[in-house]
C-alpha positions, 0 to 999 in steps of 0.5 A: 217615030214610035219605032225609033223610041221603041228601039231607044227604050229597048236599049235602055232596058238592055243597059239597065239589065246588064250590071257590068255595063252600068258599072262601067258607065257610072263607076269608071268616071267616078273612080277616075275622078277620085284617083286623078283628083287625089293622086295627082298633086304636087303639094308635099306634106308630112314628109318624114325626116331625120335630125342629127343634132350635134349641138342640142342647144336652144337655137337648133331646137327653135329651128327643129320646132319651126320645121315640124310645125310647118306642116311639111315634115314629120320627125321620123327619128333623131339620129346619133351619128352620120352612119345612121343617116345612110341606114335611115335612107336605105330602110326608106324611113326618111326623105330628108336628113337635117344635120346641125353642126357642133356648137351651133348656137355658140357659133351664131353668137360669137362668129355670127354664122353657123352651118346646117347640112340638108341631105335629101333622097333624090331618087324622086328628083322633084320631091327631093328638090321641093323638100330642100326648097321648103327647108331653106325657106323655113331657115330663112324665116328663122333668120329674119325673126332672130335678126330683128332682135339681134344687135348684129345679123346672123347668117346660116350657111346651108349645105345641100346634098342630094343622095342617089341622084346628085344631078337630079336626072329624071331618068332615075325616076322613070326608068325603074317606074317604066320597068314596073309598069311594063312588067305588070301590063305585059304579064297580067293584061296579056295573060288575062286576055289570052286565057279569056280568049280561049274561053270565049271562042270555046277552045278552053273546052277542048283543052280541058278534055285533053290529058293535061290537067287544068293547072298544066294548061294555064302554066303552059299558056303563061310561060311565054309571057313570063319569058317575054316580060323578063326579056323586056325588063332586061332590054329596058335596063340595058337601054337605061344604062346605055342611053341615060346612064342609069346604072344598077348600083346593087346586085344585078342578080338580086334585081333579076330575081326580084323581077321574076317574083314580080312577074310571077305575081302579075301573071297570077293576077292575070289568071285571076282576072281571066277566071272572073271575066267572060269576054276579052272586052271585060278582061281588057277593061278590068286590066286597064282599070285594075292595073294600068291606072293604079300602076301609074298613079298609086305605085309611087312611080310618078306621084309620091304616095306620101303626098296622098291622103291617108285613106288613099295611102292605105289603098296603095298597099294592095297594089303589087306594083307599089312594092316592086317599085320600092324594090327596084328603086332601092336596088338600082339607085341606092344599092340596097341588099336583101336586108333592106327589101325583104319585107317588100319581097315577102309581100309580093310572094304573099300576093302571088300565093293569094292570087293562085289560091283565089284563082283555083277556087274560082276556076271552073273545070267545066265551062258553062 
């Protein structure tokens, strides 16, 4: 038994002396608990809305105040015309627009009925449907309160309109998100593992003594993955169109161009991981922890970022997939042009430059 406990003690010493193992054993469960606990939620709060009030009377003001005091909505802006609604959706400023007809209070008092239009961004069908339900529930509460004091009952007709995904198909959500996740995993994960494998088996040393420069070797290694990721993205686009009817409403050339930018960003991230990791296992774990989970949970793919705590929303800003997910959904579903996605494009280019510069600083020409 003494020998047995001696081996156990020896293994404990090995684990204690290896900070990476301790980080994986202790840090991974904690990170997963935080991510899943805060990111996976169906509760909606502080959704940004816009209001087009063509009446501007006391009754519309009451409904507006009731909406904003519910905790579900934040007023992004007051609109002046119907044309402003489409612009607000294209810029990604709002998730829902509330339209009051002209003479709203007068129609309630004289005719006993008035009209409200709810226009929702249904690129995320679950969120769009939930926001519509919240709005209708608040309007119903308003009518109950007003009818208690009225001599005859009021009625508000609510017209519901879903933009960009009228049939609320789930494919309109998961096809763009799947493209984002696949491009990230193929480009970054496979690149990091491939380069780390060369270091691990000693092949990188042979390559470094060749006439080619290190940057040329790395580019030669990652180019096949760029082509593979691009082809996979095109295949998913084609299947999404043929099988699920998800068409590209915007420019296909612009979408492919943005895809190449994102793939390049993911490739440079893979190079950065390979410059840090010393083994394929470490590269795989870093890729899974740093890429797969954040891409699934923090990129607005499955769980809306707007529903997350503010501190977690700030963290999503450093996830490249979050910005490409905005780009691909805007082009595919909203038909947006470069005018509305230039900011996200510049952010992806900035990520690429940052990863390249950091990788070059960490890259060792002579392996130790």
